Structure formats: structure tokens, C-alpha cells
C-alpha positions, 0 to 999 in steps of 0.5 A: 475471520470473526470480526465485522470489519465495517462496524469495528473500523468505524467504531475504532475510527470514532473513538480515535478522532475523540480521543485525539489519537488520530490525525486529519486525513484532510488533502487538497487534491489537483487532477493531471491527465496523462496519456488517457490515464487520470492521476490524483496529486494530494497534499496531505498535511498529516504526512508532514505532521508525521515527520514533525513528531518523529522525536529524535530520543533513544526509543523514537521513531528515528531509532532503529530498534523503535517499533509502532507496531509492539504493541499498536496504540489501544486507541488505534486497534481495530482488532485481529484478523487471523492469529498472526495480524493486528489490524490498527489504524494508520495514526497518519492516515493518507485517506479515511479509514486507512489501515495498517494490517501489521504481524503480531510478532516481528518480522523484517518488512522485506521478507516475502509476503506469504500466507498468513500476509494475504489470508489477513488481507483476504479477510478484509477484501471479502467483506470491503473490497478495496485496495490492497499494498505493500512498500517492500524496503525503504526504496519502496516507500516503506517507513517501518521495518516490521512486516505490515501490508496496509488498506484503504477503502473503497471511495472516490479519490482513493487509490487502487488500479481500476484507473489503468483497466483501459490497458488491461485485457478484461477476460485473462484467466487467473494467474495470467500475467500482463503488462501496461502500455503507458508503464514504461518500467519493469512491473507486471500484472497478475489476475486474482480471485479476490474481492467483496464475497470472495471466500478469503481462503481462496482469494488468499490463495490466489493472491499468494500464487499471484505474488509468486508468478509476479517475483518470478517474472521479474526475477526478483529472489530472496538474498542470503539474508531471505529478503526480497529486493525493494518492490511494491505489490498493489491488490485490487479487485482482480488484479495484482500489480508488482513493480521492483523499486530502485529509490525512493524519491523521485522529482523530490517527491517520496514514491510508494505503491499508492503512487503506482495506484494513481494517487501521489501523495506530496508532503507540501504543495510546492511537489504538486508542481513538480509533479505536473511539471515532470508528469506522473508517468515520468515520476513513477519511472524515474523511482523503478527501473527501467523496461 
């Protein structure tokens, strides 16, 4: 990696904001406690703006052949992560400095993540830490077919796996698996070697091994087209979580990887009350498979 991600992200963000190329990341959030876990439910107007800005004409985002990553918007492009990924600011961010790390050439989103994908994430992790995630397919919350992962910086109120720490053994060796007692749905956690200061190649290899182990543990196998069943992958400091998905929406709310990272982003204030009534864990379970 020959890029200073801290500096490059901030420079691109400032330029994009000044040019009006980046939507506001303002949000109204409420906190909900359940089974000793603290969830945040955030109404992000940018998500509604994203829906409103989907033109129906040919070539627009509702066209199945539309691809916002080829080429990416120059005003939103931070740089490259290796030869195979562009790093781009999410035009409709759920938080400040929200990144999309997309393949430079088209691949289907549900193709299994490989060493190139994890090298791209590991390069950012090694400098900036943060939370990496993957929405594998429409049922898992993906809005684009073009293969990409995403990254959110470490900051108060941002998603991650730290809120689950009390239910996870701290001293597990690398590549050990465990389930969280509060999650009554199919999932697996794998211990990894990743984070700030970890050698990117070592981190990438560890993340790849963890992903493959998680897929084997949950019996997620590619179909005849090489595509994995819908799933969410979450990677944070020293942990990976994989959740097989059966539907995108639960209790009228779109559920994606950050939802399992403790922050449920919603498109309207009425959805906040829906989650509070059902309980965040019920929402997450409804979108996944029973344990």
C-alpha cells in the first residue's frame, strides 16, 4: 500500500463536500438496551435521498446493467487499494468517512470474498483500524451487483463488534470459532489477526482463512454459478462474524451488516418505533435463519 489513507480520505471528503458531490451524513439516533447489549437505531435522511435519486430511465440505478463503480465518480475516489480495488467515498454515507472498496473490474457481489478483497481491507485496517463489512447479495442488504466491501472508521456511535465483547471469550487463539449467547440465529464468530499495526499481508491471510472457516462451519457453499448463498461478513479488531441471510427486510426495516454490528440504520423516524417495539434482536433474528 502506497497510500496514506488518513490523509487521502480527508482530502477527498473535503473536496467532495465543497463540490456538493457527497450527501450529508446527519442522523438522529436513539439507544436501546436488550439482554445487556446496547443498540443504536439511527434515522439517516441520506438513505431516503438515495432512494429518491434513483432514476428509472435506462442507465439509471434501477437499470440492472447500471454500475456506479465503473467508472467511480472522480470527486468521490480516494485512490486505489492495490491493483484490484478502487477506494471510493460512499455518496450516501451512514456516517462520516464511509468508504466503498470496489473491484476495478466487474465481478458478481455474491462471488466468495478472496485474498484480493481481504488485502484491500487489511491495508486500510493496518493504518486506520475500523469496521469492514460485506453485504453478500440482495437478501443481505446489497444495493449493487458489482463486488465490493465497505469500511467505516472507528468512532463513537459507529457500528462494530465491540458491543458484543462481553459474550465472546477474549483469550481464544486465532481461527477459533464461537457463537454469541444473545444471537438466536445461525452465525459464527472467528478469531482473527487484524487491526492497527498488524502486517497487512498477515492480516489478509488471517481474514481469508477465517472467512473460509466460517463458510465451512455454516455450510455455505457456492452454487453452480460459483455464487455464495446470501450472507453478511463483519470484521473488526480481532474478530470476524458471518451471518447467513434469508431476507433483506424484517419488521419493515432493511437489515444489513452494520445492523449486526449494533447500529440499525433506517429510512424514516417511524421505523425507529417499529424496532423498539419488536426489539433489535428480534429484528436481526427475523432477517437471518433460526439457530
